C-alpha positions as CSV (number, residue, x, y, z in Angstrom):
1,X,-4.3,-29.3,-15.9
2,X,-4.1,-27.3,-12.6
3,X,-0.7,-27.1,-10.8
4,X,0.1,-26.2,-7.2
5,X,0.6,-22.5,-8.0
6,X,-2.9,-22.2,-9.5
7,X,-5.3,-21.6,-6.6
8,X,-9.0,-21.5,-7.1
9,X,-9.9,-17.8,-6.7
10,X,-12.3,-16.2,-4.4
11,X,-14.8,-13.5,-5.5
12,X,-16.0,-14.4,-9.0
13,X,-19.2,-15.5,-10.8
14,X,-20.0,-17.5,-13.9
15,X,-21.7,-15.6,-16.7
16,X,-22.1,-18.8,-18.7
17,X,-20.4,-22.2,-18.9
18,X,-17.1,-20.8,-20.3
19,X,-17.1,-17.1,-19.2
20,X,-16.5,-15.7,-15.7
21,X,-16.6,-12.2,-14.1
22,X,-14.0,-11.4,-11.5
23,X,-15.4,-9.6,-8.4
24,X,-12.2,-9.0,-6.6
25,X,-11.6,-5.4,-7.7
26,X,-13.5,-2.6,-9.4
27,X,-12.2,-3.6,-12.8
28,X,-14.7,-6.6,-12.7
29,X,-13.0,-8.2,-15.7
30,X,-15.1,-10.5,-17.9
31,X,-12.7,-13.3,-18.7
32,X,-13.2,-15.9,-21.5
33,X,-11.9,-19.5,-21.1
34,X,-8.1,-19.6,-21.3
35,X,-7.7,-15.8,-20.9
36,X,-6.3,-13.5,-18.2
37,X,-7.8,-10.5,-16.4
38,X,-6.3,-7.1,-16.6
39,X,-4.0,-7.9,-13.6
40,X,-2.5,-10.9,-15.5
41,X,-2.9,-13.0,-12.4
42,X,-6.5,-14.2,-12.7
43,X,-7.1,-16.9,-15.3
44,X,-10.2,-18.6,-16.5
45,X,-9.4,-22.3,-16.7
46,X,-12.3,-24.4,-18.0
47,X,-14.9,-22.0,-16.7
48,X,-13.4,-21.5,-13.3
49,X,-11.3,-18.5,-12.1
50,X,-7.8,-19.2,-10.7
51,X,-5.0,-17.1,-9.2
52,X,-1.7,-17.9,-10.8
53,X,0.5,-16.3,-8.1
54,X,-0.2,-18.5,-5.1
55,X,3.2,-19.4,-3.6
56,X,5.1,-17.6,-6.4
57,X,7.3,-15.0,-4.7
58,X,9.2,-12.7,-7.0
59,X,10.8,-10.6,-4.2
60,X,11.3,-11.3,-0.5
61,X,13.3,-8.9,1.7
62,X,13.8,-7.7,5.2
63,X,13.1,-4.0,5.2
64,X,13.0,-1.2,7.7
65,X,9.4,-0.4,8.5
66,X,10.0,3.2,7.4
67,X,10.5,2.0,3.9
68,X,6.8,1.0,3.4
69,X,6.4,3.9,4.3
70,X,5.0,3.6,7.9
71,X,6.2,6.2,10.3
72,X,3.8,5.7,13.2
73,X,3.8,1.9,13.3
74,X,6.5,0.0,15.3
75,X,9.2,2.5,14.5
76,X,12.8,1.2,14.3
77,X,11.5,-2.4,13.6
78,X,12.0,-4.5,10.6
79,X,9.4,-6.1,8.3
80,X,9.5,-9.2,6.2
81,X,8.3,-7.9,2.8
82,X,7.2,-10.0,-0.2
83,X,5.4,-9.6,-3.5
84,X,4.5,-11.6,-6.6
85,X,3.7,-10.4,-10.2
86,X,0.8,-8.6,-11.7
87,X,-1.3,-5.5,-10.9
88,X,-4.8,-4.3,-11.5
89,X,-3.5,-0.8,-12.5
90,X,-1.3,0.2,-15.4
91,X,0.6,3.2,-13.9
92,X,2.7,5.0,-16.5
93,X,5.2,5.9,-13.8
94,X,5.5,2.4,-12.2
95,X,8.9,1.9,-10.6
96,X,8.2,-1.9,-10.3
97,X,6.9,-2.3,-13.8
98,X,9.0,-5.3,-14.5
99,X,7.0,-7.3,-12.0
100,X,3.8,-5.4,-11.8
101,X,3.1,-5.5,-15.5
102,X,4.1,-9.2,-15.9
103,X,2.1,-12.4,-15.4
104,X,3.4,-14.8,-12.7
105,X,3.9,-17.2,-15.5
106,X,6.3,-14.8,-17.3
107,X,8.8,-14.0,-14.6
108,X,11.2,-15.9,-12.4
109,X,9.8,-16.8,-9.0
110,X,10.5,-18.8,-5.9
111,X,8.0,-21.2,-4.2
112,X,7.1,-20.2,-0.6
113,X,4.0,-21.4,1.2
114,X,2.2,-19.2,3.7
115,X,3.7,-21.4,6.4
116,X,7.2,-20.9,5.2
117,X,6.8,-17.1,5.1
118,X,5.4,-16.9,8.6
119,X,8.0,-19.3,10.0
120,X,10.7,-17.2,8.4
121,X,9.4,-14.1,10.3
122,X,9.2,-16.1,13.5
123,X,12.7,-17.6,13.1
124,X,14.2,-14.2,12.3
125,X,12.2,-12.5,15.1
126,X,10.7,-10.1,12.7
127,X,7.5,-8.6,14.2
128,X,5.5,-8.0,10.9
129,X,4.9,-9.1,7.4
130,X,4.2,-6.7,4.5
131,X,2.3,-7.5,1.3
132,X,4.0,-5.2,-1.1
133,X,6.1,-4.6,-4.2
134,X,3.3,-5.4,-6.7
135,X,-0.4,-4.9,-5.9
136,X,-1.3,-7.4,-3.1
137,X,-5.0,-7.4,-4.1
138,X,-4.1,-9.6,-7.2
139,X,-2.5,-12.3,-4.9
140,X,-5.5,-12.1,-2.5
141,X,-5.7,-15.8,-1.6
142,X,-2.0,-16.0,-0.9
143,X,-2.1,-12.8,1.2
144,X,-5.2,-13.9,3.0
145,X,-3.9,-17.3,4.1
146,X,-0.5,-15.8,5.1
147,X,-2.3,-13.1,7.2
148,X,-4.5,-15.6,8.8
149,X,-1.6,-17.8,9.8
150,X,0.5,-14.8,10.9
151,X,-2.2,-13.9,13.5
152,X,-1.8,-17.3,15.1
153,X,1.9,-16.7,15.6
154,X,1.5,-13.1,16.9
155,X,3.0,-11.6,13.7
156,X,1.5,-8.3,12.6
157,X,0.5,-7.8,8.9
158,X,0.7,-4.8,6.6
159,X,-1.0,-4.0,3.4
160,X,0.8,-1.7,1.0
161,X,-1.8,-1.1,-1.7
162,X,-3.3,1.1,-4.4
163,X,-6.6,0.6,-2.6
164,X,-8.4,-0.7,-5.7
165,X,-10.4,-3.5,-4.1
166,X,-14.1,-4.3,-3.8
167,X,-15.8,-3.9,-0.5
168,X,-16.5,-7.6,0.2
169,X,-13.0,-8.9,-0.2
170,X,-11.7,-6.0,1.8
171,X,-14.1,-6.7,4.6
172,X,-13.0,-10.3,4.7
173,X,-9.3,-9.3,4.9
174,X,-9.5,-6.5,7.4
175,X,-9.7,-8.8,10.6
176,X,-6.3,-10.2,9.7
177,X,-4.6,-6.8,9.0
178,X,-2.8,-4.5,11.5
179,X,-1.7,-1.7,9.3
180,X,-2.0,-0.3,5.7
181,X,-0.4,2.3,3.5
182,X,-2.7,3.3,0.7
183,X,-1.4,5.1,-2.4
184,X,-3.8,7.9,-3.1
185,X,-2.4,8.6,-6.5
186,X,-4.4,11.6,-7.4
187,X,-7.6,13.5,-6.4
188,X,-8.9,13.7,-10.0
189,X,-10.8,10.9,-11.6
190,X,-9.7,11.8,-15.1
191,X,-6.0,11.7,-14.1
192,X,-6.6,8.4,-12.3
193,X,-7.9,7.0,-15.6
194,X,-5.1,8.6,-17.7
195,X,-2.1,7.9,-15.4
196,X,-3.1,4.7,-13.6
197,X,-5.9,3.0,-15.5
198,X,-8.3,3.2,-12.5
199,X,-10.8,5.4,-10.8
200,X,-10.7,7.6,-7.8
201,X,-13.9,6.8,-5.9
202,X,-13.1,3.1,-5.1
203,X,-9.8,4.2,-3.5
204,X,-11.6,6.8,-1.4
205,X,-14.0,4.1,-0.3
206,X,-11.2,1.9,0.7
207,X,-9.6,4.6,2.7
208,X,-12.8,5.3,4.6
209,X,-13.4,1.6,5.3
210,X,-9.9,1.1,6.6
211,X,-10.1,4.2,8.8
212,X,-13.4,3.1,10.3
213,X,-12.0,-0.4,10.9
214,X,-9.4,0.7,13.4
215,X,-6.4,-0.8,11.7
216,X,-3.4,1.6,11.5
217,X,-3.5,3.7,8.3
218,X,-1.0,5.9,6.5
219,X,-1.4,7.4,3.0
220,X,1.1,8.1,0.3
221,X,0.6,10.6,-2.6
222,X,3.2,10.5,-5.3
223,X,3.5,14.0,-6.9
224,X,4.2,13.6,-10.6
225,X,5.0,16.7,-12.6
226,X,2.3,17.8,-15.0
227,X,0.0,15.1,-13.7
228,X,-0.6,15.3,-9.9
229,X,1.3,18.5,-9.0
230,X,-1.6,20.9,-9.1
231,X,-1.7,22.6,-5.7
232,X,-5.5,23.2,-5.8
233,X,-6.0,19.4,-6.3
234,X,-3.6,18.8,-3.4
235,X,-5.6,21.2,-1.3
236,X,-8.8,19.4,-2.1
237,X,-7.3,16.1,-1.3
238,X,-6.1,17.3,2.1
239,X,-9.5,18.8,2.8
240,X,-11.2,15.5,2.0
241,X,-8.8,13.6,4.3
242,X,-9.5,16.0,7.2
243,X,-13.3,15.9,6.6
244,X,-13.2,12.0,6.6
245,X,-11.4,11.6,9.9
246,X,-7.8,11.4,8.7
247,X,-6.4,14.6,10.2
248,X,-4.1,12.5,12.4
249,X,-3.3,9.9,9.7
250,X,0.3,10.3,8.5
251,X,0.4,11.6,4.9
252,X,3.5,11.1,2.8
253,X,4.1,13.3,-0.3
254,X,6.5,11.3,-2.3
255,X,8.9,12.7,-4.9
256,X,8.7,11.3,-8.4
257,X,11.7,10.2,-10.3
258,X,11.6,9.3,-14.1
259,X,10.5,5.7,-14.6
260,X,8.8,3.4,-17.1
261,X,6.6,5.3,-19.6
262,X,7.3,8.7,-17.9
263,X,11.1,8.6,-18.2
264,X,10.9,11.9,-20.1
265,X,9.6,13.8,-17.1
266,X,11.9,15.6,-14.6
267,X,12.0,14.7,-10.9
268,X,9.5,16.5,-8.8
269,X,11.0,19.8,-7.6
270,X,11.6,19.7,-3.9
271,X,9.9,23.0,-3.4
272,X,6.7,21.4,-4.8
273,X,6.9,18.8,-2.0
274,X,7.4,21.6,0.5
275,X,4.4,23.5,-0.8
276,X,2.2,20.4,-0.7
277,X,3.3,19.8,2.9
278,X,2.4,23.4,3.9
279,X,-1.0,23.1,2.2
280,X,-1.9,19.8,3.9
281,X,-0.8,21.1,7.3
282,X,-2.8,24.3,6.8
283,X,-5.9,22.2,6.1
284,X,-5.4,20.4,9.4
285,X,-3.2,17.3,8.6
286,X,-1.0,16.9,11.7
287,X,1.6,14.5,10.4
288,X,2.9,15.3,6.9
289,X,6.2,13.9,5.6
290,X,8.2,14.1,2.3
291,X,9.1,10.9,0.5
292,X,12.3,10.3,-1.5
293,X,13.7,13.5,0.0
294,X,16.7,13.5,2.3
295,X,15.6,16.1,4.8
296,X,16.0,15.0,8.4
297,X,13.9,17.8,9.9
298,X,11.0,17.3,7.5
299,X,11.0,13.5,7.9
300,X,11.2,13.6,11.7
301,X,8.1,13.6,13.9
302,X,7.3,16.6,16.1
303,X,4.6,17.0,18.8
304,X,1.6,19.0,17.3
305,X,1.1,20.7,20.6
306,X,4.5,21.7,21.9
307,X,6.7,21.1,18.8
308,X,9.1,18.9,20.7
309,X,11.2,16.4,18.6
310,X,9.7,12.9,19.1
311,X,11.2,10.7,16.4
312,X,14.3,11.5,14.5
313,X,14.7,10.0,11.0
314,X,17.9,10.2,9.0
315,X,17.2,8.2,5.8
316,X,16.1,4.8,7.2
317,X,18.0,5.4,10.5
318,X,15.4,6.1,13.1
319,X,15.6,7.0,16.8
320,X,12.9,7.7,19.3
321,X,13.9,10.7,21.4
322,X,10.7,12.2,22.9
323,X,7.9,9.7,22.9
324,X,7.1,7.3,25.7
325,X,5.7,3.8,25.4
326,X,2.0,4.7,25.5
327,X,2.5,7.1,22.6
328,X,2.6,10.3,24.5
329,X,4.9,13.3,24.1
330,X,7.4,13.0,27.0
331,X,7.4,16.8,27.4
332,X,3.7,17.8,27.3
333,X,1.8,14.5,27.4
334,X,0.0,15.0,24.0
335,X,-1.2,11.7,22.6
336,X,0.6,10.9,19.3
337,X,-1.5,8.5,17.2
338,X,0.2,5.3,16.1
339,X,1.1,1.8,17.1
340,X,4.2,2.0,19.2
341,X,4.7,-1.5,20.5
């Protein structure tokens, strides 16, 4: 029996009468009747693939846009953020493991239709909606219909994702997205497999596709001690980003704190974040920021040409001090990439 929260999924194929293959992400799970995919969201019901998360919100909040993090997209604005349960990764350091590693059927949720979400944003005069908290790819149908409706109301949409999605579903979603922050968790395929349960190349493909699409893109790299803190790897990552047109894409080096299966590790030393920032800037990245670090100067935006202070950030308190409406430095006129209004 199918209920209202079990939505027929997109992007799958039958292998035989009782077995399906999910084509949503690179995991491409082969799922027997009655079983779930790796993400715990996709279920084979009588030889058809369903999403279990449609309309099942686990978390709904009004956040500062800087929390996503997005530093060059509608600064000082708020965003209506929501997520469900499940994930197509199995990150050992997951901070949201209680929802990301659970099935929508195992966790308390609240029923919200796409119409209710969009109307909430309109009523609260919130300019954007973010798909976040758990991995949005796993609630693709819910996200897609919400994004489609948001466009009709002039509400911008934001994808906060691990980037582990196949090309076809990504291409279908892109016309209804305005911005994305992609977690580039490592620049080593073996570490991706060991730490996250995924692979590097599909994420790089997503980054290239999003960059070429013209939607606003920012990238986050969580530096985990003994896993992703190798400075040569960080140098290679920064070089790849510059070589693939991302020199002016904001890059956030986020500080790790003990969590989930890596609660035995220490927090990332702040000097490691500082060294990573220096390396990325030396390679040509123009906008590099620390994450989970209270450093007003490092988190603020400066003009790459004249070094004038443009945007001051104190935690999540943001003020625009040197950038004019069309995104230019008020002192020298240098064009600062971003979506400013």
